[in-house]
C-alpha positions as CSV (number, residue, x, y, z in Angstrom):
1,M,84.3,-116.1,-12.3
2,A,84.2,-112.5,-11.2
3,A,87.6,-111.2,-9.7
4,A,87.5,-110.5,-5.9
5,S,88.2,-106.8,-4.7
6,V,89.3,-106.1,-1.2
7,A,89.6,-102.7,0.1
8,S,91.1,-103.4,3.5
9,P,94.8,-103.4,3.9
10,P,96.9,-106.6,3.7
11,P,98.1,-108.3,6.8
12,P,101.1,-107.4,8.4
13,G,104.2,-108.5,6.7
14,R,103.2,-108.2,3.5
15,S,105.2,-105.0,2.2
16,G,108.0,-105.1,0.0
17,T,110.4,-103.8,2.9
18,T,109.6,-106.2,5.4
19,G,109.1,-109.2,3.0
20,P,110.8,-112.4,4.2
21,A,114.6,-112.8,4.0
22,S,115.9,-115.9,2.2
23,S,117.2,-117.5,5.4
24,L,113.4,-117.6,7.1
25,A,112.1,-120.9,7.9
26,L,108.6,-121.9,6.4
27,V,106.8,-121.7,9.3
28,G,108.1,-118.0,9.6
29,L,106.9,-117.4,6.2
30,W,103.4,-118.9,7.1
31,R,103.2,-116.9,10.4
32,R,103.8,-113.7,8.5
33,E,101.3,-114.5,5.9
34,F,98.5,-115.3,8.3
35,T,99.3,-112.4,11.0
36,G,96.1,-110.4,11.2
37,Y,94.3,-112.7,9.0
38,T,90.4,-112.0,8.9
39,R,87.3,-113.4,7.3
40,V,87.5,-110.8,4.4
41,H,91.0,-111.8,3.7
42,L,89.6,-115.5,3.6
43,T,86.9,-114.8,1.2
44,A,89.4,-113.0,-1.1
45,D,91.5,-116.1,-0.9
46,V,88.4,-118.5,-1.7
47,L,87.2,-116.3,-4.7
48,A,90.8,-116.0,-6.1
49,G,91.4,-119.6,-5.9
50,L,88.0,-120.3,-7.7
51,N,89.1,-117.9,-10.5
52,V,92.4,-119.6,-10.8
53,G,91.1,-122.8,-10.9
54,A,88.6,-121.9,-13.7
55,V,91.8,-120.3,-15.6
56,S,93.8,-123.4,-14.9
57,L,91.6,-126.2,-15.8
58,P,91.9,-125.9,-19.7
59,L,95.6,-125.0,-19.7
60,A,96.2,-128.1,-17.4
61,L,94.4,-130.2,-19.9
62,A,96.1,-128.7,-22.9
63,F,99.8,-128.7,-21.4
64,G,99.4,-132.6,-20.3
65,V,98.7,-133.1,-24.1
66,A,101.3,-130.7,-25.4
67,S,103.8,-132.7,-23.2
68,G,103.2,-136.0,-25.2
69,A,101.2,-137.2,-22.1
70,T,97.5,-137.1,-21.4
71,A,95.1,-134.4,-20.4
72,A,94.7,-136.3,-17.1
73,A,98.4,-136.2,-16.6
74,G,98.1,-132.5,-16.9
75,L,95.3,-132.3,-14.5
76,V,97.1,-134.5,-11.9
77,T,100.2,-132.1,-12.6
78,A,98.1,-128.9,-11.7
79,I,96.5,-130.6,-8.5
80,I,99.8,-131.8,-7.0
81,S,101.5,-128.3,-7.8
82,G,98.7,-126.4,-6.2
83,L,98.6,-128.4,-3.0
84,V,102.6,-129.2,-2.4
85,M,104.2,-126.3,-4.2
86,G,101.6,-123.8,-2.9
87,S,101.8,-124.9,0.6
88,L,105.3,-125.1,0.9
89,G,106.8,-122.4,-1.7
90,G,108.5,-119.2,-1.1
91,A,105.7,-116.7,-1.6
92,P,102.1,-116.4,-1.0
93,F,101.0,-115.6,-4.9
94,Q,103.1,-118.1,-6.6
95,V,100.8,-120.8,-8.6
96,S,102.6,-123.7,-10.4
97,G,101.5,-126.3,-12.5
98,P,102.0,-127.6,-16.2
99,T,103.3,-124.8,-18.6
100,G,103.7,-124.2,-22.3
101,A,107.3,-123.6,-21.6
102,M,107.7,-127.0,-19.8
103,A,105.7,-128.8,-22.5
104,A,108.1,-127.6,-25.2
105,I,111.0,-129.6,-23.9
106,L,108.9,-132.3,-22.7
107,V,107.2,-133.4,-25.9
108,G,110.9,-134.3,-27.1
109,I,112.1,-136.1,-23.9
110,T,108.9,-138.0,-24.2
111,A,109.5,-139.0,-28.0
112,T,112.9,-139.9,-27.4
113,Y,112.5,-142.0,-24.1
114,G,109.1,-142.7,-23.6
115,L,106.8,-141.7,-21.0
116,P,108.9,-143.6,-18.3
117,G,112.0,-142.0,-19.2
118,M,110.2,-138.5,-19.0
119,W,108.9,-139.5,-15.4
120,L,112.2,-140.6,-14.2
121,A,113.9,-137.4,-15.7
122,G,111.3,-135.3,-13.9
123,A,112.2,-137.1,-10.7
124,M,115.7,-136.5,-11.1
125,A,115.0,-132.8,-12.2
126,G,113.0,-132.6,-8.8
127,L,116.1,-133.8,-6.7
128,I,118.4,-131.2,-8.6
129,I,116.2,-128.3,-7.9
130,M,115.7,-129.1,-4.2
131,G,119.6,-129.4,-4.1
132,L,119.6,-125.9,-5.5
133,G,117.3,-124.5,-3.1
134,L,119.1,-126.4,-0.1
135,F,122.5,-125.0,-1.2
136,R,121.1,-121.5,-1.6
137,M,121.5,-121.2,-5.3
138,G,118.1,-119.0,-5.7
139,R,120.4,-116.4,-7.1
140,L,121.3,-118.4,-10.1
141,I,118.4,-116.0,-12.3
142,Q,120.6,-113.0,-12.0
143,F,123.5,-114.7,-14.1
144,I,121.3,-115.2,-17.0
145,P,121.1,-112.3,-19.6
146,S,117.6,-111.2,-20.4
147,P,118.1,-111.4,-24.2
148,V,119.0,-114.9,-23.5
149,I,115.5,-115.2,-21.5
150,V,113.7,-113.5,-23.9
151,G,114.9,-115.5,-26.7
152,F,114.3,-118.8,-25.2
153,T,110.9,-117.7,-24.2
154,S,110.3,-116.9,-27.8
155,G,111.8,-120.1,-29.0
156,I,109.4,-122.0,-26.5
157,A,106.3,-120.1,-28.1
158,L,107.5,-121.3,-31.4
159,V,107.5,-125.0,-30.3
160,I,104.3,-124.7,-28.6
161,A,102.8,-123.4,-31.9
162,S,104.4,-125.7,-34.1
163,G,103.7,-128.6,-31.6
164,Q,100.1,-128.0,-32.0
165,L,99.7,-127.8,-35.7
166,D,98.6,-131.7,-36.2
167,N,95.7,-131.1,-33.4
168,V,94.6,-127.7,-34.9
169,L,94.6,-129.5,-38.5
170,G,92.9,-132.5,-37.5
171,L,96.1,-134.9,-38.5
172,E,97.7,-137.7,-36.5
173,I,101.5,-136.8,-36.6
174,G,102.9,-137.9,-33.3
175,N,105.8,-136.7,-31.3
176,F,109.3,-136.1,-32.6
177,P,112.5,-135.5,-30.8
178,Q,112.9,-132.0,-32.2
179,Q,110.0,-129.6,-33.4
180,Y,111.2,-128.8,-36.8
181,L,110.9,-132.5,-37.7
182,H,107.4,-132.2,-36.4
183,F,106.6,-129.3,-38.2
184,M,108.0,-130.9,-41.6
185,A,105.8,-134.1,-41.1
186,V,102.6,-131.8,-40.7
187,I,104.0,-129.9,-44.1
188,E,103.9,-133.4,-45.9
189,N,100.5,-134.3,-44.6
190,L,98.8,-131.1,-45.5
191,G,96.5,-133.0,-47.9
192,L,94.7,-134.8,-44.9
193,I,93.4,-131.8,-43.3
194,D,90.2,-131.9,-41.3
195,W,88.1,-128.9,-41.4
196,H,86.2,-129.8,-38.5
197,A,89.4,-129.4,-36.3
198,I,90.2,-126.0,-37.9
199,V,86.6,-124.6,-37.1
200,V,86.9,-126.1,-33.7
201,T,90.1,-124.2,-33.0
202,A,88.7,-120.9,-34.3
203,I,86.0,-121.0,-32.0
204,V,88.3,-121.1,-29.1
205,I,90.8,-118.4,-30.5
206,G,88.0,-115.9,-31.6
207,T,86.5,-116.6,-27.7
208,M,89.8,-116.1,-26.2
209,V,90.7,-112.8,-28.2
210,T,87.0,-111.2,-28.2
211,V,85.7,-111.9,-24.5
212,P,88.4,-110.3,-22.7
213,R,87.8,-106.9,-24.6
214,W,84.4,-106.6,-23.0
215,N,84.7,-108.4,-19.7
216,R,88.3,-109.6,-18.4
217,N,86.7,-111.3,-15.5
218,I,85.5,-114.2,-17.6
219,P,87.7,-117.1,-18.1
220,A,87.7,-116.8,-22.0
221,S,89.8,-120.2,-22.4
222,L,87.3,-122.1,-20.4
223,L,84.6,-120.6,-22.2
224,G,85.7,-121.0,-25.5
225,I,86.6,-124.9,-24.8
226,A,83.0,-125.1,-23.7
227,I,81.5,-123.9,-26.8
228,A,83.6,-125.6,-28.9
229,T,82.9,-128.7,-27.2
230,I,79.0,-128.3,-27.3
231,V,79.2,-127.6,-31.2
232,A,81.4,-130.6,-31.7
233,N,79.6,-133.0,-30.0
234,L,76.0,-131.7,-30.7
235,L,76.9,-131.8,-34.7
236,D,78.9,-135.1,-33.7
237,W,81.9,-134.0,-35.7
238,P,84.6,-136.5,-36.3
239,V,87.5,-134.7,-34.3
240,H,89.8,-136.4,-31.8
241,M,88.6,-136.2,-28.1
242,I,90.6,-135.9,-24.9
243,G,89.5,-139.5,-23.9
244,H,89.4,-141.3,-20.7
245,I,90.0,-139.5,-17.5
246,P,90.7,-141.5,-14.5
247,R,88.6,-140.6,-11.4
248,T,91.9,-140.6,-9.2
249,I,95.0,-138.5,-8.9
250,L,96.9,-142.0,-8.9
251,L,97.0,-142.5,-12.6
252,P,97.6,-146.1,-14.0
253,D,100.5,-145.0,-15.9
254,R,103.2,-143.7,-13.9
255,L,106.5,-144.1,-12.9
256,D,107.4,-147.3,-11.1
257,P,110.2,-147.6,-8.8
258,S,111.1,-151.0,-9.6
259,S,111.8,-149.9,-13.3
260,I,114.5,-147.3,-12.1
261,T,118.1,-148.6,-13.1
262,V,121.5,-147.1,-12.9
263,D,121.7,-147.2,-16.6
264,G,118.4,-145.4,-17.1
265,V,119.4,-142.6,-14.6
266,A,122.8,-142.3,-16.2
267,M,121.0,-142.0,-19.7
268,L,118.4,-139.3,-18.8
269,V,121.1,-137.0,-16.7
270,A,121.2,-134.4,-19.7
271,P,117.2,-134.3,-19.9
272,A,116.9,-134.1,-16.3
273,M,119.3,-130.8,-16.3
274,S,117.2,-129.3,-18.9
275,I,114.0,-129.9,-16.9
276,A,115.7,-128.7,-13.7
277,V,117.2,-125.6,-15.5
278,L,113.8,-124.4,-17.2
279,A,111.6,-125.1,-14.0
280,S,113.8,-123.0,-11.9
281,I,114.1,-120.3,-14.3
282,K,110.7,-120.2,-15.1
283,S,109.8,-120.1,-11.1
284,L,112.1,-117.6,-10.4
285,L,111.0,-115.1,-13.2
286,C,107.6,-115.7,-12.1
287,G,108.3,-115.0,-8.4
288,T,110.0,-111.6,-9.7
289,V,106.9,-110.6,-11.8
290,G,104.8,-111.6,-8.6
291,G,107.1,-109.5,-6.4
292,N,106.8,-106.6,-8.6
293,L,103.0,-106.7,-8.6
294,T,102.7,-107.1,-4.7
295,G,105.6,-105.8,-3.2
296,V,106.1,-109.2,-1.6
297,K,109.6,-110.5,-1.9
298,M,109.9,-114.2,-2.8
299,N,112.1,-116.6,-0.7
300,N,114.0,-117.9,-3.8
301,D,115.7,-120.8,-2.0
302,Q,112.6,-121.9,-0.4
303,E,110.6,-121.8,-3.6
304,L,113.1,-124.3,-5.2
305,I,113.0,-126.5,-2.4
306,A,109.2,-126.7,-2.7
307,L,109.2,-126.7,-6.4
308,G,111.7,-129.8,-6.4
309,L,109.8,-131.9,-3.9
310,G,106.7,-131.3,-6.0
311,N,108.3,-132.2,-9.1
312,L,109.9,-135.6,-7.2
313,I,106.4,-136.6,-6.4
314,I,104.6,-135.7,-9.3
315,P,105.9,-138.7,-11.6
316,F,105.1,-141.1,-9.3
317,L,101.3,-140.2,-9.7
318,G,101.7,-140.1,-13.5
319,G,102.0,-136.5,-13.9
320,V,104.7,-134.1,-15.7
321,P,107.1,-131.9,-14.6
322,A,105.8,-128.3,-13.3
323,S,107.1,-125.0,-12.6
324,A,105.3,-121.5,-11.7
325,A,103.0,-120.1,-14.2
326,V,103.2,-116.3,-14.8
327,A,99.8,-116.3,-16.4
328,R,97.9,-118.2,-13.3
329,T,100.1,-116.1,-10.8
330,S,98.8,-112.9,-12.2
331,V,95.3,-114.0,-12.1
332,A,95.7,-115.0,-8.6
333,I,97.1,-111.4,-7.7
334,R,94.5,-109.6,-9.8
335,S,91.7,-111.6,-8.3
336,G,92.8,-110.2,-4.8
337,G,94.4,-113.3,-3.3
338,R,96.4,-112.7,-0.4
339,T,98.1,-115.9,1.0
340,R,98.9,-119.4,-0.4
341,L,95.5,-120.5,0.4
342,V,94.9,-119.4,-3.2
343,P,97.1,-122.1,-4.8
344,I,96.0,-124.9,-2.6
345,I,92.0,-123.9,-3.4
346,H,92.9,-123.8,-6.8
347,G,94.4,-127.4,-6.5
348,L,91.3,-128.4,-4.8
349,V,89.1,-126.9,-7.7
350,L,90.9,-129.1,-10.3
351,L,90.6,-132.0,-7.9
352,A,87.1,-131.5,-7.8
353,A,86.7,-131.2,-11.7
354,A,88.7,-134.4,-12.1
355,L,86.4,-136.1,-9.7
356,L,82.8,-134.6,-10.5
357,I,83.1,-133.6,-14.3
358,G,85.6,-136.2,-15.9
359,P,82.9,-137.3,-18.2
360,A,82.4,-133.9,-19.4
361,L,86.3,-133.1,-19.8
362,E,86.6,-136.5,-22.0
363,R,84.4,-135.1,-24.7
364,V,86.8,-132.0,-25.2
365,P,88.2,-132.0,-28.7
366,L,92.1,-131.8,-29.0
367,A,91.5,-129.1,-31.5
368,A,90.2,-126.8,-28.7
369,L,93.2,-127.5,-26.5
370,G,95.2,-126.8,-29.7
371,G,93.5,-123.3,-30.0
372,V,94.2,-122.6,-26.3
373,L,97.6,-123.1,-26.8
374,L,98.4,-121.1,-29.9
375,V,96.8,-118.2,-28.2
376,T,99.2,-119.1,-25.2
377,S,102.2,-119.3,-27.7
378,V,101.5,-115.7,-28.9
379,R,101.0,-114.2,-25.4
380,V,103.9,-115.8,-23.5
381,N,106.4,-113.6,-25.7
382,D,108.0,-110.8,-23.8
383,W,106.8,-108.4,-26.6
384,A,107.6,-105.3,-24.2
385,T,111.3,-106.3,-23.9
386,M,111.5,-106.9,-27.4
387,R,110.1,-103.6,-28.5
388,F,112.6,-102.2,-26.0
389,F,115.6,-103.8,-27.7
390,V,114.7,-102.7,-31.2
391,H,113.5,-99.1,-30.4
392,R,116.6,-98.5,-28.5
393,R,118.8,-100.0,-31.4
394,L,120.3,-102.6,-29.0
395,W,121.5,-104.7,-31.8
396,H,123.8,-107.1,-30.0
397,A,120.8,-107.7,-27.7
398,V,118.5,-108.4,-30.5
399,A,121.2,-110.9,-32.1
400,V,121.5,-112.8,-28.7
401,M,117.7,-112.9,-28.7
402,L,117.4,-114.6,-32.3
403,V,120.1,-116.7,-31.7
404,T,118.9,-118.0,-28.6
405,M,115.3,-118.6,-29.9
406,V,116.5,-120.3,-33.1
407,A,118.7,-122.6,-31.0
408,T,115.6,-123.5,-28.7
409,Y,113.5,-124.4,-31.7
410,V,116.0,-126.6,-33.3
411,F,118.0,-128.2,-30.2
412,N,116.6,-127.9,-26.6
413,L,116.5,-125.7,-23.7
414,T,119.8,-126.5,-22.1
415,Q,121.6,-126.2,-25.2
416,A,120.0,-122.9,-26.2
417,V,120.7,-121.6,-23.0
418,V,124.4,-122.4,-23.0
419,I,124.7,-120.9,-26.7
420,G,122.9,-117.6,-25.8
421,M,125.0,-117.3,-22.7
422,V,128.4,-118.0,-24.9
423,V,127.2,-115.5,-27.7
424,S,126.6,-112.7,-24.9
425,V,129.9,-113.5,-23.2
426,L,131.8,-113.1,-26.5
427,W,129.8,-110.0,-27.1
428,F,130.9,-108.6,-23.7
429,V,134.6,-109.6,-24.2
430,R,134.5,-107.8,-27.8
431,Q,132.8,-104.7,-26.0
432,A,135.3,-105.0,-23.3
433,S,138.4,-105.3,-25.1
434,V,137.9,-101.9,-27.0
435,I,140.4,-99.6,-25.6
436,D,141.1,-95.7,-26.5
437,V,144.5,-94.7,-26.6
438,S,144.9,-90.8,-27.1
439,R,148.0,-88.5,-27.0
440,Q,148.0,-84.9,-26.3
441,P,151.0,-82.4,-26.0
442,V,151.3,-80.3,-23.0
443,D,149.4,-77.0,-23.2
444,G,151.0,-74.3,-21.4
445,T,148.4,-71.9,-22.1
446,R,145.5,-74.2,-20.5
447,M,147.8,-74.7,-17.6
448,K,148.2,-71.2,-17.2
449,E,144.3,-70.6,-17.1
450,R,144.1,-72.9,-14.3
451,G,146.6,-70.9,-12.2
452,Q,149.6,-73.5,-12.9
453,E,152.5,-71.2,-14.3
454,L,154.9,-73.4,-16.1
455,R,158.7,-72.3,-16.3
456,G,159.1,-74.0,-19.6
457,D,157.4,-75.2,-23.0
458,H,158.3,-78.9,-22.3
459,P,158.1,-80.3,-25.7
460,G,159.8,-83.4,-24.3
461,V,156.4,-84.3,-22.1
462,E,153.8,-86.4,-23.8
463,V,150.3,-87.1,-22.0
464,V,148.7,-90.5,-23.2
465,Y,145.2,-91.0,-21.9
466,V,143.9,-95.0,-21.6
467,T,140.3,-95.3,-21.8
468,G,139.2,-99.2,-21.1
469,P,140.6,-102.2,-19.4
470,L,144.1,-103.4,-20.3
471,F,144.4,-106.9,-20.6
472,F,145.6,-109.7,-23.2
473,G,142.9,-109.0,-25.6
474,N,143.9,-105.3,-26.4
475,I,147.6,-105.0,-25.5
476,S,148.6,-104.7,-29.0
477,T,146.5,-101.6,-29.2
478,F,148.1,-100.1,-26.3
479,L,151.6,-100.8,-27.3
480,E,151.4,-99.8,-30.9
481,A,149.9,-96.6,-29.5
482,L,153.3,-95.9,-27.7
483,E,155.7,-97.1,-30.6
484,D,156.5,-93.5,-31.7
485,V,156.7,-91.9,-28.6
486,P,160.5,-91.0,-28.0
487,T,162.0,-92.8,-25.2
488,S,163.4,-89.6,-24.0
489,T,160.3,-88.3,-23.3
490,A,158.7,-87.7,-19.8
491,L,155.8,-89.9,-20.7
492,I,152.5,-89.4,-18.7
493,L,149.8,-92.3,-18.5
494,S,146.7,-91.1,-17.6
495,L,144.8,-94.2,-16.3
496,R,141.7,-93.0,-14.7
497,G,139.8,-94.5,-17.3
498,M,141.3,-98.0,-17.0
499,P,138.9,-99.8,-14.5
500,T,141.2,-102.8,-14.5
501,L,144.2,-104.6,-16.0
502,D,145.7,-108.3,-15.8
503,A,148.8,-109.9,-15.8
504,V,149.6,-108.9,-19.4
505,G,148.7,-105.5,-18.8
506,V,151.0,-105.3,-15.5
507,Q,153.8,-106.6,-17.9
508,A,153.0,-104.0,-20.6
509,I,153.2,-101.0,-18.1
510,E,156.5,-102.5,-16.9
511,E,158.0,-102.6,-20.2
512,T,157.0,-98.9,-21.0
513,I,158.7,-97.8,-17.8
514,L,161.9,-99.9,-18.6
515,R,162.1,-98.6,-22.0
516,Q,161.6,-94.8,-21.4
517,H,164.3,-95.3,-18.4
518,H,166.6,-96.7,-20.8
519,G,166.3,-93.8,-23.4
520,G,166.8,-91.2,-20.6
521,G,163.2,-90.7,-20.4
522,S,160.5,-91.3,-17.4
523,V,157.1,-92.5,-16.7
524,H,154.7,-90.8,-14.8
525,L,151.2,-92.8,-13.8
526,V,148.1,-90.5,-13.3
527,G,144.7,-91.4,-11.9
528,L,145.0,-95.2,-10.8
529,Q,142.0,-97.0,-9.7
530,P,142.5,-98.5,-6.3
531,A,142.5,-102.2,-7.8
532,S,144.8,-101.2,-10.5
533,R,147.1,-99.7,-8.1
534,R,147.2,-102.4,-5.5
535,R,148.1,-104.7,-8.6
536,L,150.9,-102.7,-9.6
537,E,152.1,-102.5,-6.0
538,R,152.1,-106.4,-5.5
539,S,153.9,-106.8,-8.7
540,G,156.7,-104.3,-7.7
541,V,156.0,-101.9,-10.8
542,L,155.4,-98.8,-8.7
543,E,158.8,-99.3,-6.9
544,R,160.4,-99.4,-10.4
545,L,158.7,-96.5,-11.4
546,G,160.4,-94.2,-8.6
547,T,159.1,-92.2,-5.9
548,G,157.0,-89.1,-6.6
549,R,155.8,-90.5,-10.1
550,V,152.3,-91.2,-9.2
551,H,149.9,-88.5,-9.3
552,W,146.0,-87.7,-9.1
553,S,145.9,-85.6,-12.3
554,A,147.9,-85.0,-15.5
555,D,148.3,-81.3,-14.5
556,Q,150.0,-82.4,-11.3
557,A,152.3,-84.5,-13.2
558,I,153.1,-81.8,-15.7
559,T,153.8,-79.5,-12.5
560,A,156.0,-82.1,-11.2
561,I,157.8,-82.5,-14.3
562,D,158.4,-78.8,-14.6
563,A,159.8,-78.4,-11.2
564,E,162.1,-81.3,-11.9
565,H,163.4,-80.0,-15.0
566,H,163.8,-76.4,-13.5
567,A,165.8,-78.0,-10.5
568,V,168.0,-79.9,-13.0
569,D,168.6,-76.6,-15.0
570,A,169.6,-74.6,-12.0
571,D,172.0,-77.2,-10.6
572,T,173.7,-77.3,-14.2
573,P,176.6,-74.7,-14.1
574,A,176.6,-72.0,-16.8
575,P,179.4,-72.5,-19.7
576,H,182.6,-70.4,-19.6
577,S,182.6,-67.7,-22.1
578,I,186.2,-67.5,-24.1
């Protein structure tokens, strides 16, 4: 399907500076999109919708099977996603449907709880996602570090790839709660490999890799599936096919409201949370990517509401949970799509495919869908970010990414994200706990060069520079650095490099002041940050410090100490000579 290129400017309200705010109502979003809408824009939207539909068809079939359901379930999901999420979403460019990331966790849920459990968990996830949108939680994506996101994306790629090995090799393995168990089962059955399935997979992979090199406008996955299907059926190869596809979007196997029980809901809370977290993250990330490509800011809260509503409806029709898809969204944008008519038309194209060419789709080999998913598992990785981490020697980010990736493969998404977040927080705490405490004597020559003449050498003055936050994790380092400072010394604490301190830090500074005062010395604080100063004021530490002992710079503190000492010397009477 050729991509449409439209030279005319976009309708008003499509620039990044005038994008819809998160509080804008859905009717406002529609009004802004279709202001100044013309026949040229409609043509672009129709062509883009057709193009996205052609790309989505094989993916919908493949992800339905990969989820532990059927190809028909994936098709129904894509249709409803386009019609419901597309029309109600928070951005005109967002295209949703079944995705590889979602299939990666759904296959485990299906293996553990069966299809009814997966459907109920999906409906519960829809309610959770809607709640996130209604309570304006669309900014939650900002609290997940990028190494965690890259890590679980790569883990999902591993799950997708290993989950298709049985289809690719022509084996009948079934689904497992964890993918590593599925992989072990494949290894145990390698003696039963069917070369016909491998050839079918190779045809699809070869087509998807080579065709875009000379024409990127052709839907290579659809072409590869078509060639592989024709070859397998003409030669009558004994490969497993998709099977029956009902000529309706109301599948015979679907969530039955009468089967929902309190115990069932309680049992599926954790899987529902996993689906809700993944769907939200994927959709918000996709919106960020689409926004960067178009300059249009997505209404995150509205997007979550539409995503939740769609996922609430889909299980009652027999589909699988859905999220926004970066690949299909990118196709919509590159094809010249302007408004949310693109995902709607894409849904109608898939509906027509289900109703009109169902018999042809039933003859598609599962190995062909496995080939599509193998290529997808490679492309889903964020290779650019991975290279950035490695080339910039950001080994902590690489470590978090690898830990999250392995956890995603071995456990599940929710546990993987939690593990990745914990590792990220521990690394941050470790970095934040690093504090540098250095001591320098007073340099009269340097002071003189700055035009500040001292009246003595002041060997009893110590300047200590503190860099880093002062809190319970590093308080011992701070106190140990001051242990050998004589208590009779005028101690200058330069705290300009200390961004904050906690209650233990306040206590440490107060103890230092008391120690110096008891030994006949004094303490001067220099360069206090506003937040630290307020905390020391509220706690009474500055009052205990004494007046005139908080300065902007160490030079000012040294000058003040010099003047103080000179005044003391002038008031001291000279000794009588005998």
